[in-house]
C-alpha positions, 0 to 999 in steps of 0.5 A: 525455433520460435515454434519450439520455444512456444511449445516449451513455454506452453508446456511449463506455463503453469510452473512459470506462473506459480513461480512468478506468483511465489517470487512476488509474494515471497514473504510467506511467514507474514501471512501467519504474523499478520504483518507486511514487508516494508523493505526497499523492495516495495519501491519497485513495481512488480510486473502484473497485478499484485497488491502491495498490502498483501502480507507476502508481497515483495513489491508494489503494484504498478496500478495501485501506485499510479492510482495513489499518485493521481489521488494525491494532493501533491502530485498529478502524474507518476513518471516512475510508474509510467516508465516502468509500465512502458519498459516492461511492456516493450521488453515483455509484451503479453508475456506479463499477462500470460506468465507473470501476473498472479491474477492471470494465473488465478483466472486460469485456475478458476477456469479449470473448475468443471462448470458450463463454459460460455463462448465469447466469440460473439462478445469480442467487442466487450474486450474493450471494456477493460480499457474503459475500466482502467481509464475511469477507475484508475485515472479519472476517478482519483483525479476528478473526485477530490475534496477541497484540498485536491485529494482523493476523498476520503483519503486513508480511511483506516487512518481516520478511523483510528484517530479516536483511539490514538487520542485516548491512548495519548491521554493514557500514556501521559502519566507514563511520560509518553506522548502520541505524535501524528505525522501525515505525509501529505503535510510534509514541506509545509504543503498547505492543502494537506495541512488544511485537510489534516486540520479539518479531519482532526477538528472533525474527530476531536483529536487533540494529540500533537501532529507535526510536519517537517521538510520532506528532504530531511532525514525524518522526511525520508524516513516517513516517505519510506513507509509504504502502508498506512496507518503505520505506528512506531514506538520510540524510547526516550533516546529515539530508538525504535522499539520492536517492529512497526505496527501496520494497520489501525489501532482500533483493531483489538489485536493491534492495540494489544500489540502496541500496548506491549511495545509501550510497556517494553519501552517503559520498562527499559526506561526504568532500567 
């Protein structure tokens, strides 16, 4: 029975791998829109390696999520991600690598390209390098290489790169009755380390627009912590309603700035009636 089952799985392995890759990247229209899915599915780690920042990604990558937690100034260990990895490992074992991981499928497709192949029989000891890479790149580097605030340095690069543009935008929209307000999730609930780091970055870049923090357990805190991609920009009208869709990525990118300006113009026009 086991042999028959193995034969069946081997026969349809390619289809299973393709189906798994499609299911974990089901939001295909986002590739054309240039946006990311930000629904509640992103709270769930998918089996296998699949970056949550992929436009089509339906969930989060367990390795990326674990690394982000270790590099945070607020947390040092993710029981949630670790629990998911253990659960999936116990229930599915190597089935994940062989049938569900999009990267594994990609490797097999690349292997089918006609080219000279090297035997790995004498290189079997090298298979243990993967554990060293996992330990160093995912665990040790985010935990050890930190700045004075205890965060993985340099933090969110795109967030820092757009600060000049946000500052300039704030000056432009003042005349329209608008304002840029910055929120750093590392500062929520008065996290002193996160606040100190945020002050250093704002001072270094010369950003003068208002930045705020609040209780992480508040309604605003729940909303902010639900954002899965950084930086993300929302446009609110005078009544606190969200205008259009959230903008993912820095506004130092010309296309993003144009999209943001359209949303601002839309909010201003609606305010004038």
